[in-house]
mmCIF file as Biopython writes it, N, C-alpha, C and O atoms, coordinates in Angstrom:
data_model
#
loop_
_atom_site.group_PDB
_atom_site.id
_atom_site.type_symbol
_atom_site.label_atom_id
_atom_site.label_alt_id
_atom_site.label_comp_id
_atom_site.label_asym_id
_atom_site.label_entity_id
_atom_site.label_seq_id
_atom_site.pdbx_PDB_ins_code
_atom_site.Cartn_x
_atom_site.Cartn_y
_atom_site.Cartn_z
_atom_site.occupancy
_atom_site.B_iso_or_equiv
_atom_site.auth_seq_id
_atom_site.auth_asym_id
_atom_site.pdbx_PDB_model_num
ATOM 1   N N  . MET A ? 1  ? -64.368 -22.134 20.654 1.0 0.0 1  A 1 
ATOM 2   C CA . MET A ? 1  ? -63.742 -23.498 20.136 1.0 0.0 1  A 1 
ATOM 3   C C  . MET A ? 1  ? -63.863 -23.352 18.707 1.0 0.0 1  A 1 
ATOM 4   O O  . MET A ? 1  ? -64.869 -22.923 18.143 1.0 0.0 1  A 1 
ATOM 5   N N  . GLU A ? 2  ? -62.676 -23.769 18.076 1.0 0.0 2  A 1 
ATOM 6   C CA . GLU A ? 2  ? -62.603 -23.975 16.446 1.0 0.0 2  A 1 
ATOM 7   C C  . GLU A ? 2  ? -63.441 -24.809 16.043 1.0 0.0 2  A 1 
ATOM 8   O O  . GLU A ? 2  ? -63.952 -25.618 16.818 1.0 0.0 2  A 1 
ATOM 9   N N  . VAL A ? 3  ? -63.724 -24.760 14.786 1.0 0.0 3  A 1 
ATOM 10  C CA . VAL A ? 3  ? -64.653 -25.776 13.964 1.0 0.0 3  A 1 
ATOM 11  C C  . VAL A ? 3  ? -63.614 -26.900 13.728 1.0 0.0 3  A 1 
ATOM 12  O O  . VAL A ? 3  ? -62.441 -26.578 13.539 1.0 0.0 3  A 1 
ATOM 13  N N  . GLY A ? 4  ? -63.953 -28.098 13.729 1.0 0.0 4  A 1 
ATOM 14  C CA . GLY A ? 4  ? -63.061 -29.257 13.421 1.0 0.0 4  A 1 
ATOM 15  C C  . GLY A ? 4  ? -62.798 -29.186 11.868 1.0 0.0 4  A 1 
ATOM 16  O O  . GLY A ? 4  ? -63.552 -28.606 11.088 1.0 0.0 4  A 1 
ATOM 17  N N  . LYS A ? 5  ? -61.669 -29.828 11.518 1.0 0.0 5  A 1 
ATOM 18  C CA . LYS A ? 5  ? -61.176 -29.784 10.093 1.0 0.0 5  A 1 
ATOM 19  C C  . LYS A ? 5  ? -60.244 -30.961 9.794  1.0 0.0 5  A 1 
ATOM 20  O O  . LYS A ? 5  ? -59.826 -31.645 10.729 1.0 0.0 5  A 1 
ATOM 21  N N  . ILE A ? 6  ? -59.907 -31.220 8.548  1.0 0.0 6  A 1 
ATOM 22  C CA . ILE A ? 6  ? -59.044 -32.404 7.956  1.0 0.0 6  A 1 
ATOM 23  C C  . ILE A ? 6  ? -58.082 -31.420 7.249  1.0 0.0 6  A 1 
ATOM 24  O O  . ILE A ? 6  ? -58.401 -31.033 6.125  1.0 0.0 6  A 1 
ATOM 25  N N  . PRO A ? 7  ? -56.904 -30.972 7.824  1.0 0.0 7  A 1 
ATOM 26  C CA . PRO A ? 7  ? -56.050 -30.154 7.048  1.0 0.0 7  A 1 
ATOM 27  C C  . PRO A ? 7  ? -55.208 -31.053 6.084  1.0 0.0 7  A 1 
ATOM 28  O O  . PRO A ? 7  ? -54.989 -32.238 6.340  1.0 0.0 7  A 1 
ATOM 29  N N  . GLU A ? 8  ? -54.779 -30.468 5.037  1.0 0.0 8  A 1 
ATOM 30  C CA . GLU A ? 8  ? -53.799 -31.209 3.999  1.0 0.0 8  A 1 
ATOM 31  C C  . GLU A ? 8  ? -52.397 -30.559 4.190  1.0 0.0 8  A 1 
ATOM 32  O O  . GLU A ? 8  ? -51.644 -30.363 3.236  1.0 0.0 8  A 1 
ATOM 33  N N  . PHE A ? 9  ? -52.070 -30.220 5.548  1.0 0.0 9  A 1 
ATOM 34  C CA . PHE A ? 9  ? -50.871 -29.867 5.909  1.0 0.0 9  A 1 
ATOM 35  C C  . PHE A ? 9  ? -50.616 -30.311 7.338  1.0 0.0 9  A 1 
ATOM 36  O O  . PHE A ? 9  ? -51.544 -30.706 8.045  1.0 0.0 9  A 1 
ATOM 37  N N  . ASN A ? 10 ? -49.369 -30.249 7.765  1.0 0.0 10 A 1 
ATOM 38  C CA . ASN A ? 10 ? -48.945 -30.668 9.094  1.0 0.0 10 A 1 
ATOM 39  C C  . ASN A ? 10 ? -49.037 -29.370 9.889  1.0 0.0 10 A 1 
ATOM 40  O O  . ASN A ? 10 ? -48.672 -28.286 9.436  1.0 0.0 10 A 1 
ATOM 41  N N  . GLU A ? 11 ? -49.560 -29.557 11.134 1.0 0.0 11 A 1 
ATOM 42  C CA . GLU A ? 11 ? -49.990 -28.403 12.046 1.0 0.0 11 A 1 
ATOM 43  C C  . GLU A ? 11 ? -49.223 -28.610 13.288 1.0 0.0 11 A 1 
ATOM 44  O O  . GLU A ? 11 ? -49.446 -29.596 13.990 1.0 0.0 11 A 1 
ATOM 45  N N  . ASN A ? 12 ? -48.250 -27.650 13.625 1.0 0.0 12 A 1 
ATOM 46  C CA . ASN A ? 12 ? -47.483 -27.753 14.791 1.0 0.0 12 A 1 
ATOM 47  C C  . ASN A ? 12 ? -47.790 -26.661 15.715 1.0 0.0 12 A 1 
ATOM 48  O O  . ASN A ? 12 ? -47.748 -25.511 15.280 1.0 0.0 12 A 1 
ATOM 49  N N  . ALA A ? 13 ? -48.111 -26.892 17.006 1.0 0.0 13 A 1 
ATOM 50  C CA . ALA A ? 13 ? -48.578 -25.979 18.038 1.0 0.0 13 A 1 
ATOM 51  C C  . ALA A ? 13 ? -47.496 -25.787 19.145 1.0 0.0 13 A 1 
ATOM 52  O O  . ALA A ? 13 ? -46.984 -26.780 19.661 1.0 0.0 13 A 1 
ATOM 53  N N  . VAL A ? 14 ? -47.158 -24.581 19.501 1.0 0.0 14 A 1 
ATOM 54  C CA . VAL A ? 14 ? -46.413 -24.471 20.770 1.0 0.0 14 A 1 
ATOM 55  C C  . VAL A ? 14 ? -47.130 -23.451 21.661 1.0 0.0 14 A 1 
ATOM 56  O O  . VAL A ? 14 ? -47.416 -22.319 21.271 1.0 0.0 14 A 1 
ATOM 57  N N  . VAL A ? 15 ? -47.403 -23.931 22.897 1.0 0.0 15 A 1 
ATOM 58  C CA . VAL A ? 15 ? -48.195 -23.255 23.848 1.0 0.0 15 A 1 
ATOM 59  C C  . VAL A ? 15 ? -47.257 -22.337 24.572 1.0 0.0 15 A 1 
ATOM 60  O O  . VAL A ? 15 ? -46.256 -22.807 25.112 1.0 0.0 15 A 1 
ATOM 61  N N  . LEU A ? 16 ? -47.537 -20.991 24.617 1.0 0.0 16 A 1 
ATOM 62  C CA . LEU A ? 16 ? -46.793 -20.090 25.343 1.0 0.0 16 A 1 
ATOM 63  C C  . LEU A ? 16 ? -47.168 -19.855 26.693 1.0 0.0 16 A 1 
ATOM 64  O O  . LEU A ? 16 ? -46.358 -19.609 27.588 1.0 0.0 16 A 1 
ATOM 65  N N  . SER A ? 17 ? -48.634 -19.944 26.863 1.0 0.0 17 A 1 
ATOM 66  C CA . SER A ? 17 ? -49.196 -19.784 28.309 1.0 0.0 17 A 1 
ATOM 67  C C  . SER A ? 17 ? -50.526 -20.413 28.051 1.0 0.0 17 A 1 
ATOM 68  O O  . SER A ? 17 ? -51.092 -20.406 26.958 1.0 0.0 17 A 1 
ATOM 69  N N  . GLY A ? 18 ? -51.006 -20.992 29.214 1.0 0.0 18 A 1 
ATOM 70  C CA . GLY A ? 18 ? -52.245 -21.617 29.189 1.0 0.0 18 A 1 
ATOM 71  C C  . GLY A ? 18 ? -52.312 -23.159 28.867 1.0 0.0 18 A 1 
ATOM 72  O O  . GLY A ? 18 ? -51.460 -23.985 29.193 1.0 0.0 18 A 1 
ATOM 73  N N  . THR A ? 19 ? -53.408 -23.385 28.210 1.0 0.0 19 A 1 
ATOM 74  C CA . THR A ? 19 ? -53.941 -24.736 27.878 1.0 0.0 19 A 1 
ATOM 75  C C  . THR A ? 19 ? -54.542 -24.865 26.503 1.0 0.0 19 A 1 
ATOM 76  O O  . THR A ? 19 ? -55.567 -24.237 26.240 1.0 0.0 19 A 1 
ATOM 77  N N  . LEU A ? 20 ? -53.941 -25.671 25.577 1.0 0.0 20 A 1 
ATOM 78  C CA . LEU A ? 20 ? -54.574 -25.889 24.241 1.0 0.0 20 A 1 
ATOM 79  C C  . LEU A ? 20 ? -54.997 -27.311 24.416 1.0 0.0 20 A 1 
ATOM 80  O O  . LEU A ? 20 ? -54.261 -28.237 24.758 1.0 0.0 20 A 1 
ATOM 81  N N  . ARG A ? 21 ? -56.408 -27.382 24.112 1.0 0.0 21 A 1 
ATOM 82  C CA . ARG A ? 21 ? -57.025 -28.648 24.057 1.0 0.0 21 A 1 
ATOM 83  C C  . ARG A ? 21 ? -57.218 -29.270 22.753 1.0 0.0 21 A 1 
ATOM 84  O O  . ARG A ? 21 ? -58.070 -28.820 21.987 1.0 0.0 21 A 1 
ATOM 85  N N  . VAL A ? 22 ? -56.462 -30.316 22.428 1.0 0.0 22 A 1 
ATOM 86  C CA . VAL A ? 22 ? -56.449 -30.849 20.957 1.0 0.0 22 A 1 
ATOM 87  C C  . VAL A ? 22 ? -57.312 -32.182 20.910 1.0 0.0 22 A 1 
ATOM 88  O O  . VAL A ? 22 ? -57.077 -33.128 21.662 1.0 0.0 22 A 1 
ATOM 89  N N  . GLU A ? 23 ? -58.254 -32.182 20.037 1.0 0.0 23 A 1 
ATOM 90  C CA . GLU A ? 23 ? -59.213 -33.306 19.974 1.0 0.0 23 A 1 
ATOM 91  C C  . GLU A ? 23 ? -58.774 -33.960 18.525 1.0 0.0 23 A 1 
ATOM 92  O O  . GLU A ? 23 ? -58.618 -33.230 17.546 1.0 0.0 23 A 1 
ATOM 93  N N  . SER A ? 24 ? -58.614 -35.172 18.468 1.0 0.0 24 A 1 
ATOM 94  C CA . SER A ? 24 ? -58.341 -35.942 17.252 1.0 0.0 24 A 1 
ATOM 95  C C  . SER A ? 24 ? -58.800 -37.294 17.489 1.0 0.0 24 A 1 
ATOM 96  O O  . SER A ? 24 ? -59.938 -37.479 17.922 1.0 0.0 24 A 1 
ATOM 97  N N  . ASP A ? 25 ? -57.924 -38.368 17.214 1.0 0.0 25 A 1 
ATOM 98  C CA . ASP A ? 25 ? -58.353 -39.618 17.559 1.0 0.0 25 A 1 
ATOM 99  C C  . ASP A ? 25 ? -58.466 -39.889 19.069 1.0 0.0 25 A 1 
ATOM 100 O O  . ASP A ? 25 ? -59.118 -40.813 19.557 1.0 0.0 25 A 1 
ATOM 101 N N  . ARG A ? 26 ? -57.630 -38.816 19.869 1.0 0.0 26 A 1 
ATOM 102 C CA . ARG A ? 26 ? -57.854 -38.915 21.257 1.0 0.0 26 A 1 
ATOM 103 C C  . ARG A ? 26 ? -57.710 -37.460 21.652 1.0 0.0 26 A 1 
ATOM 104 O O  . ARG A ? 26 ? -57.240 -36.649 20.853 1.0 0.0 26 A 1 
ATOM 105 N N  . SER A ? 27 ? -58.145 -37.075 22.996 1.0 0.0 27 A 1 
ATOM 106 C CA . SER A ? 27 ? -58.139 -35.626 23.337 1.0 0.0 27 A 1 
ATOM 107 C C  . SER A ? 27 ? -57.018 -35.589 24.193 1.0 0.0 27 A 1 
ATOM 108 O O  . SER A ? 27 ? -56.722 -36.529 24.930 1.0 0.0 27 A 1 
ATOM 109 N N  . GLU A ? 28 ? -56.269 -34.339 24.107 1.0 0.0 28 A 1 
ATOM 110 C CA . GLU A ? 28 ? -55.028 -34.144 25.140 1.0 0.0 28 A 1 
ATOM 111 C C  . GLU A ? 28 ? -55.115 -32.761 25.278 1.0 0.0 28 A 1 
ATOM 112 O O  . GLU A ? 28 ? -55.687 -32.072 24.434 1.0 0.0 28 A 1 
ATOM 113 N N  . ASP A ? 29 ? -54.526 -32.243 26.402 1.0 0.0 29 A 1 
ATOM 114 C CA . ASP A ? 29 ? -54.257 -30.933 26.798 1.0 0.0 29 A 1 
ATOM 115 C C  . ASP A ? 29 ? -52.769 -30.571 26.794 1.0 0.0 29 A 1 
ATOM 116 O O  . ASP A ? 29 ? -51.891 -31.153 27.431 1.0 0.0 29 A 1 
ATOM 117 N N  . VAL A ? 30 ? -52.629 -29.580 26.024 1.0 0.0 30 A 1 
ATOM 118 C CA . VAL A ? 30 ? -51.085 -29.362 25.767 1.0 0.0 30 A 1 
ATOM 119 C C  . VAL A ? 30 ? -50.921 -27.951 26.643 1.0 0.0 30 A 1 
ATOM 120 O O  . VAL A ? 30 ? -51.647 -26.970 26.486 1.0 0.0 30 A 1 
ATOM 121 N N  . ARG A ? 31 ? -49.944 -28.036 27.492 1.0 0.0 31 A 1 
ATOM 122 C CA . ARG A ? 31 ? -49.790 -27.009 28.559 1.0 0.0 31 A 1 
ATOM 123 C C  . ARG A ? 31 ? -48.499 -26.109 28.137 1.0 0.0 31 A 1 
ATOM 124 O O  . ARG A ? 31 ? -47.720 -26.430 27.239 1.0 0.0 31 A 1 
ATOM 125 N N  . THR A ? 32 ? -48.398 -24.947 28.916 1.0 0.0 32 A 1 
ATOM 126 C CA . THR A ? 32 ? -47.363 -23.945 28.692 1.0 0.0 32 A 1 
ATOM 127 C C  . THR A ? 32 ? -45.983 -24.614 28.574 1.0 0.0 32 A 1 
ATOM 128 O O  . THR A ? 32 ? -45.557 -25.355 29.460 1.0 0.0 32 A 1 
ATOM 129 N N  . GLY A ? 33 ? -45.301 -24.332 27.459 1.0 0.0 33 A 1 
ATOM 130 C CA . GLY A ? 33 ? -44.015 -24.793 27.311 1.0 0.0 33 A 1 
ATOM 131 C C  . GLY A ? 33 ? -43.963 -26.341 26.548 1.0 0.0 33 A 1 
ATOM 132 O O  . GLY A ? 33 ? -42.943 -26.984 26.299 1.0 0.0 33 A 1 
ATOM 133 N N  . GLN A ? 34 ? -45.194 -26.676 26.297 1.0 0.0 34 A 1 
ATOM 134 C CA . GLN A ? 34 ? -45.247 -28.061 25.448 1.0 0.0 34 A 1 
ATOM 135 C C  . GLN A ? 34 ? -45.727 -27.609 24.021 1.0 0.0 34 A 1 
ATOM 136 O O  . GLN A ? 34 ? -46.177 -26.501 23.732 1.0 0.0 34 A 1 
ATOM 137 N N  . ALA A ? 35 ? -45.528 -28.769 23.117 1.0 0.0 35 A 1 
ATOM 138 C CA . ALA A ? 35 ? -45.818 -28.567 21.833 1.0 0.0 35 A 1 
ATOM 139 C C  . ALA A ? 35 ? -46.656 -29.958 21.277 1.0 0.0 35 A 1 
ATOM 140 O O  . ALA A ? 35 ? -46.594 -31.064 21.814 1.0 0.0 35 A 1 
ATOM 141 N N  . VAL A ? 36 ? -47.298 -29.675 20.297 1.0 0.0 36 A 1 
ATOM 142 C CA . VAL A ? 36 ? -47.969 -30.914 19.569 1.0 0.0 36 A 1 
ATOM 143 C C  . VAL A ? 36 ? -48.008 -30.756 18.100 1.0 0.0 36 A 1 
ATOM 144 O O  . VAL A ? 36 ? -48.239 -29.666 17.576 1.0 0.0 36 A 1 
ATOM 145 N N  . ILE A ? 37 ? -47.785 -31.831 17.439 1.0 0.0 37 A 1 
ATOM 146 C CA . ILE A ? 37 ? -47.723 -31.959 15.990 1.0 0.0 37 A 1 
ATOM 147 C C  . ILE A ? 37 ? -48.842 -32.797 15.608 1.0 0.0 37 A 1 
ATOM 148 O O  . ILE A ? 37 ? -49.025 -33.920 16.080 1.0 0.0 37 A 1 
ATOM 149 N N  . ARG A ? 38 ? -49.631 -32.210 14.700 1.0 0.0 38 A 1 
ATOM 150 C CA . ARG A ? 38 ? -50.776 -33.011 14.099 1.0 0.0 38 A 1 
ATOM 151 C C  . ARG A ? 38 ? -50.474 -33.109 12.537 1.0 0.0 38 A 1 
ATOM 152 O O  . ARG A ? 38 ? -50.177 -32.160 11.811 1.0 0.0 38 A 1 
ATOM 153 N N  . ARG A ? 39 ? -50.620 -34.575 12.127 1.0 0.0 39 A 1 
ATOM 154 C CA . ARG A ? 39 ? -50.150 -34.750 10.912 1.0 0.0 39 A 1 
ATOM 155 C C  . ARG A ? 39 ? -51.398 -34.416 9.908  1.0 0.0 39 A 1 
ATOM 156 O O  . ARG A ? 39 ? -52.561 -34.293 10.294 1.0 0.0 39 A 1 
ATOM 157 N N  . LYS A ? 40 ? -50.960 -34.291 8.560  1.0 0.0 40 A 1 
ATOM 158 C CA . LYS A ? 40 ? -52.209 -33.886 7.763  1.0 0.0 40 A 1 
ATOM 159 C C  . LYS A ? 40 ? -52.968 -35.151 7.380  1.0 0.0 40 A 1 
ATOM 160 O O  . LYS A ? 40 ? -52.522 -36.291 7.515  1.0 0.0 40 A 1 
ATOM 161 N N  . GLY A ? 41 ? -54.216 -34.814 6.866  1.0 0.0 41 A 1 
ATOM 162 C CA . GLY A ? 41 ? -55.103 -35.815 6.596  1.0 0.0 41 A 1 
ATOM 163 C C  . GLY A ? 41 ? -55.943 -36.336 7.775  1.0 0.0 41 A 1 
ATOM 164 O O  . GLY A ? 41 ? -56.831 -37.147 7.512  1.0 0.0 41 A 1 
ATOM 165 N N  . LYS A ? 42 ? -55.773 -35.992 8.907  1.0 0.0 42 A 1 
ATOM 166 C CA . LYS A ? 42 ? -56.512 -36.319 10.077 1.0 0.0 42 A 1 
ATOM 167 C C  . LYS A ? 42 ? -57.260 -35.328 10.739 1.0 0.0 42 A 1 
ATOM 168 O O  . LYS A ? 42 ? -56.777 -34.213 10.937 1.0 0.0 42 A 1 
ATOM 169 N N  . TRP A ? 43 ? -58.500 -35.661 11.133 1.0 0.0 43 A 1 
ATOM 170 C CA . TRP A ? 43 ? -59.473 -34.659 11.668 1.0 0.0 43 A 1 
ATOM 171 C C  . TRP A ? 43 ? -58.974 -34.075 13.009 1.0 0.0 43 A 1 
ATOM 172 O O  . TRP A ? 43 ? -58.535 -34.824 13.882 1.0 0.0 43 A 1 
ATOM 173 N N  . VAL A ? 44 ? -59.038 -32.830 13.161 1.0 0.0 44 A 1 
ATOM 174 C CA . VAL A ? 44 ? -58.457 -32.152 14.451 1.0 0.0 44 A 1 
ATOM 175 C C  . VAL A ? 44 ? -59.352 -31.049 14.646 1.0 0.0 44 A 1 
ATOM 176 O O  . VAL A ? 44 ? -59.855 -30.417 13.717 1.0 0.0 44 A 1 
ATOM 177 N N  . ARG A ? 45 ? -59.592 -30.773 16.145 1.0 0.0 45 A 1 
ATOM 178 C CA . ARG A ? 45 ? -60.235 -29.604 16.521 1.0 0.0 45 A 1 
ATOM 179 C C  . ARG A ? 45 ? -59.523 -29.028 17.786 1.0 0.0 45 A 1 
ATOM 180 O O  . ARG A ? 45 ? -59.332 -29.771 18.748 1.0 0.0 45 A 1 
ATOM 181 N N  . PHE A ? 46 ? -59.094 -27.626 17.812 1.0 0.0 46 A 1 
ATOM 182 C CA . PHE A ? 46 ? -58.467 -26.959 18.939 1.0 0.0 46 A 1 
ATOM 183 C C  . PHE A ? 46 ? -59.362 -26.207 19.564 1.0 0.0 46 A 1 
ATOM 184 O O  . PHE A ? 46 ? -60.249 -25.665 18.904 1.0 0.0 46 A 1 
ATOM 185 N N  . SER A ? 47 ? -59.280 -26.036 21.023 1.0 0.0 47 A 1 
ATOM 186 C CA . SER A ? 47 ? -60.058 -25.187 21.871 1.0 0.0 47 A 1 
ATOM 187 C C  . SER A ? 47 ? -59.080 -24.700 22.994 1.0 0.0 47 A 1 
ATOM 188 O O  . SER A ? 47 ? -58.003 -25.251 23.222 1.0 0.0 47 A 1 
ATOM 189 N N  . THR A ? 48 ? -59.545 -23.653 23.647 1.0 0.0 48 A 1 
ATOM 190 C CA . THR A ? 48 ? -58.755 -23.125 24.659 1.0 0.0 48 A 1 
ATOM 191 C C  . THR A ? 48 ? -59.708 -22.996 26.059 1.0 0.0 48 A 1 
ATOM 192 O O  . THR A ? 48 ? -60.480 -22.046 26.189 1.0 0.0 48 A 1 
ATOM 193 N N  . PRO A ? 49 ? -59.590 -23.914 26.958 1.0 0.0 49 A 1 
ATOM 194 C CA . PRO A ? 49 ? -60.448 -23.863 28.046 1.0 0.0 49 A 1 
ATOM 195 C C  . PRO A ? 49 ? -60.256 -22.784 29.094 1.0 0.0 49 A 1 
ATOM 196 O O  . PRO A ? 49 ? -61.051 -22.535 30.000 1.0 0.0 49 A 1 
ATOM 197 N N  . GLU A ? 50 ? -58.980 -22.109 28.833 1.0 0.0 50 A 1 
ATOM 198 C CA . GLU A ? 50 ? -58.715 -21.129 29.697 1.0 0.0 50 A 1 
ATOM 199 C C  . GLU A ? 50 ? -57.801 -19.893 28.856 1.0 0.0 50 A 1 
ATOM 200 O O  . GLU A ? 50 ? -57.379 -20.208 27.743 1.0 0.0 50 A 1 
ATOM 201 N N  . GLU A ? 51 ? -57.552 -18.755 29.283 1.0 0.0 51 A 1 
ATOM 202 C CA . GLU A ? 51 ? -56.831 -17.835 28.538 1.0 0.0 51 A 1 
ATOM 203 C C  . GLU A ? 51 ? -55.599 -18.556 27.971 1.0 0.0 51 A 1 
ATOM 204 O O  . GLU A ? 51 ? -54.877 -19.179 28.749 1.0 0.0 51 A 1 
ATOM 205 N N  . THR A ? 52 ? -55.332 -18.509 26.721 1.0 0.0 52 A 1 
ATOM 206 C CA . THR A ? 52 ? -54.226 -19.263 26.230 1.0 0.0 52 A 1 
ATOM 207 C C  . THR A ? 52 ? -53.423 -18.535 24.999 1.0 0.0 52 A 1 
ATOM 208 O O  . THR A ? 52 ? -54.060 -17.979 24.105 1.0 0.0 52 A 1 
ATOM 209 N N  . GLU A ? 53 ? -52.108 -18.567 25.000 1.0 0.0 53 A 1 
ATOM 210 C CA . GLU A ? 53 ? -51.361 -17.954 23.865 1.0 0.0 53 A 1 
ATOM 211 C C  . GLU A ? 53 ? -50.572 -19.095 23.310 1.0 0.0 53 A 1 
ATOM 212 O O  . GLU A ? 53 ? -49.830 -19.803 23.990 1.0 0.0 53 A 1 
ATOM 213 N N  . TYR A ? 54 ? -50.767 -19.214 22.123 1.0 0.0 54 A 1 
ATOM 214 C CA . TYR A ? 54 ? -50.061 -20.335 21.328 1.0 0.0 54 A 1 
ATOM 215 C C  . TYR A ? 54 ? -49.530 -19.821 19.894 1.0 0.0 54 A 1 
ATOM 216 O O  . TYR A ? 54 ? -50.081 -18.846 19.384 1.0 0.0 54 A 1 
ATOM 217 N N  . ILE A ? 55 ? -48.615 -20.378 19.336 1.0 0.0 55 A 1 
ATOM 218 C CA . ILE A ? 55 ? -48.232 -20.269 17.904 1.0 0.0 55 A 1 
ATOM 219 C C  . ILE A ? 55 ? -48.439 -21.487 17.147 1.0 0.0 55 A 1 
ATOM 220 O O  . ILE A ? 55 ? -48.042 -22.565 17.589 1.0 0.0 55 A 1 
ATOM 221 N N  . THR A ? 56 ? -49.065 -21.380 15.979 1.0 0.0 56 A 1 
ATOM 222 C CA . THR A ? 56 ? -49.122 -22.472 15.146 1.0 0.0 56 A 1 
ATOM 223 C C  . THR A ? 56 ? -48.374 -22.303 13.781 1.0 0.0 56 A 1 
ATOM 224 O O  . THR A ? 56 ? -48.420 -21.279 13.100 1.0 0.0 56 A 1 
ATOM 225 N N  . VAL A ? 57 ? -47.668 -23.459 13.463 1.0 0.0 57 A 1 
ATOM 226 C CA . VAL A ? 57 ? -46.963 -23.247 12.274 1.0 0.0 57 A 1 
ATOM 227 C C  . VAL A ? 57 ? -47.430 -24.547 11.335 1.0 0.0 57 A 1 
ATOM 228 O O  . VAL A ? 57 ? -47.432 -25.700 11.768 1.0 0.0 57 A 1 
ATOM 229 N N  . CYS A ? 58 ? -47.806 -24.196 10.050 1.0 0.0 58 A 1 
ATOM 230 C CA . CYS A ? 58 ? -48.407 -25.105 9.112  1.0 0.0 58 A 1 
ATOM 231 C C  . CYS A ? 58 ? -47.328 -25.449 8.027  1.0 0.0 58 A 1 
ATOM 232 O O  . CYS A ? 58 ? -46.656 -24.544 7.532  1.0 0.0 58 A 1 
ATOM 233 N N  . LEU A ? 59 ? -47.178 -26.652 7.688  1.0 0.0 59 A 1 
ATOM 234 C CA . LEU A ? 59 ? -46.257 -27.050 6.686  1.0 0.0 59 A 1 
ATOM 235 C C  . LEU A ? 59 ? -46.920 -27.898 5.783  1.0 0.0 59 A 1 
ATOM 236 O O  . LEU A ? 59 ? -47.446 -28.923 6.218  1.0 0.0 59 A 1 
ATOM 237 N N  . PRO A ? 60 ? -46.979 -27.580 4.425  1.0 0.0 60 A 1 
ATOM 238 C CA . PRO A ? 60 ? -46.893 -26.250 3.872  1.0 0.0 60 A 1 
ATOM 239 C C  . PRO A ? 60 ? -47.696 -25.303 4.455  1.0 0.0 60 A 1 
ATOM 240 O O  . PRO A ? 60 ? -48.539 -25.658 5.278  1.0 0.0 60 A 1 
ATOM 241 N N  . ALA A ? 61 ? -47.560 -24.140 4.149  1.0 0.0 61 A 1 
ATOM 242 C CA . ALA A ? 61 ? -48.204 -23.055 4.674  1.0 0.0 61 A 1 
ATOM 243 C C  . ALA A ? 61 ? -49.699 -23.116 4.445  1.0 0.0 61 A 1 
ATOM 244 O O  . ALA A ? 61 ? -50.215 -23.568 3.422  1.0 0.0 61 A 1 
ATOM 245 N N  . PHE A ? 62 ? -50.432 -22.560 5.615  1.0 0.0 62 A 1 
ATOM 246 C CA . PHE A ? 62 ? -51.917 -22.690 5.494  1.0 0.0 62 A 1 
ATOM 247 C C  . PHE A ? 62 ? -52.481 -21.947 4.226  1.0 0.0 62 A 1 
ATOM 248 O O  . PHE A ? 62 ? -52.082 -20.846 3.850  1.0 0.0 62 A 1 
ATOM 249 N N  . ALA A ? 63 ? -53.445 -22.682 3.629  1.0 0.0 63 A 1 
ATOM 250 C CA . ALA A ? 63 ? -54.174 -21.847 2.515  1.0 0.0 63 A 1 
ATOM 251 C C  . ALA A ? 63 ? -55.697 -22.518 2.569  1.0 0.0 63 A 1 
ATOM 252 O O  . ALA A ? 63 ? -55.872 -23.707 2.837  1.0 0.0 63 A 1 
ATOM 253 N N  . PRO A ? 64 ? -56.660 -21.683 2.306  1.0 0.0 64 A 1 
ATOM 254 C CA . PRO A ? 64 ? -57.925 -22.070 2.581  1.0 0.0 64 A 1 
ATOM 255 C C  . PRO A ? 64 ? -58.403 -23.469 1.802  1.0 0.0 64 A 1 
ATOM 256 O O  . PRO A ? 64 ? -59.162 -24.326 2.254  1.0 0.0 64 A 1 
ATOM 257 N N  . GLY A ? 65 ? -57.809 -23.453 0.639  1.0 0.0 65 A 1 
ATOM 258 C CA . GLY A ? 65 ? -58.055 -24.637 -0.220 1.0 0.0 65 A 1 
ATOM 259 C C  . GLY A ? 65 ? -57.410 -25.990 0.354  1.0 0.0 65 A 1 
ATOM 260 O O  . GLY A ? 65 ? -57.676 -27.088 -0.136 1.0 0.0 65 A 1 
ATOM 261 N N  . LEU A ? 66 ? -56.673 -25.840 1.270  1.0 0.0 66 A 1 
ATOM 262 C CA . LEU A ? 66 ? -56.000 -27.110 1.810  1.0 0.0 66 A 1 
ATOM 263 C C  . LEU A ? 66 ? -56.544 -27.604 3.210  1.0 0.0 66 A 1 
ATOM 264 O O  . LEU A ? 66 ? -55.915 -28.274 4.028  1.0 0.0 66 A 1 
ATOM 265 N N  . VAL A ? 67 ? -57.757 -27.168 3.312  1.0 0.0 67 A 1 
ATOM 266 C CA . VAL A ? 67 ? -58.572 -27.589 4.462  1.0 0.0 67 A 1 
ATOM 267 C C  . VAL A ? 67 ? -60.042 -28.006 4.230  1.0 0.0 67 A 1 
ATOM 268 O O  . VAL A ? 67 ? -60.783 -27.273 3.576  1.0 0.0 67 A 1 
ATOM 269 N N  . ARG A ? 68 ? -60.448 -29.096 4.722  1.0 0.0 68 A 1 
ATOM 270 C CA . ARG A ? 68 ? -61.891 -29.460 4.692  1.0 0.0 68 A 1 
ATOM 271 C C  . ARG A ? 68 ? -62.355 -29.332 6.137  1.0 0.0 68 A 1 
ATOM 272 O O  . ARG A ? 68 ? -62.087 -30.118 7.046  1.0 0.0 68 A 1 
ATOM 273 N N  . TRP A ? 69 ? -63.175 -28.099 6.224  1.0 0.0 69 A 1 
ATOM 274 C CA . TRP A ? 69 ? -63.963 -27.621 7.313  1.0 0.0 69 A 1 
ATOM 275 C C  . TRP A ? 69 ? -65.066 -28.461 7.679  1.0 0.0 69 A 1 
ATOM 276 O O  . TRP A ? 69 ? -65.712 -28.924 6.739  1.0 0.0 69 A 1 
ATOM 277 N N  . ASP A ? 70 ? -65.480 -28.807 9.041  1.0 0.0 70 A 1 
ATOM 278 C CA . ASP A ? 70 ? -66.659 -29.270 9.423  1.0 0.0 70 A 1 
ATOM 279 C C  . ASP A ? 70 ? -67.770 -28.350 9.067  1.0 0.0 70 A 1 
ATOM 280 O O  . ASP A ? 70 ? -67.608 -27.138 9.204  1.0 0.0 70 A 1 
ATOM 281 N N  . ILE A ? 71 ? -68.912 -28.848 8.610  1.0 0.0 71 A 1 
ATOM 282 C CA . ILE A ? 71 ? -69.963 -28.015 8.579  1.0 0.0 71 A 1 
ATOM 283 C C  . ILE A ? 71 ? -70.819 -27.817 9.771  1.0 0.0 71 A 1 
ATOM 284 O O  . ILE A ? 71 ? -71.265 -28.767 10.415 1.0 0.0 71 A 1 
ATOM 285 N N  . VAL A ? 72 ? -71.050 -26.541 10.069 1.0 0.0 72 A 1 
ATOM 286 C CA . VAL A ? 72 ? -71.783 -26.167 11.232 1.0 0.0 72 A 1 
ATOM 287 C C  . VAL A ? 72 ? -73.149 -25.706 11.055 1.0 0.0 72 A 1 
ATOM 288 O O  . VAL A ? 72 ? -73.820 -25.372 12.032 1.0 0.0 72 A 1 
#
């Protein structure tokens, strides 16, 4: 499971196979062939409850300074 974060970029994920769990203001499972768009400035956490392949595109591009990570 990924650490939760508040990104300062839009994050778009396309699931190639498996299931991507997206937790934010609600929890949803994104399955093979589906996509999800998370808007900047909102807390989000991704996890994969099974073997999963997905592609994430960040706009503007990901940079460490554009993310506020949860403290673990």
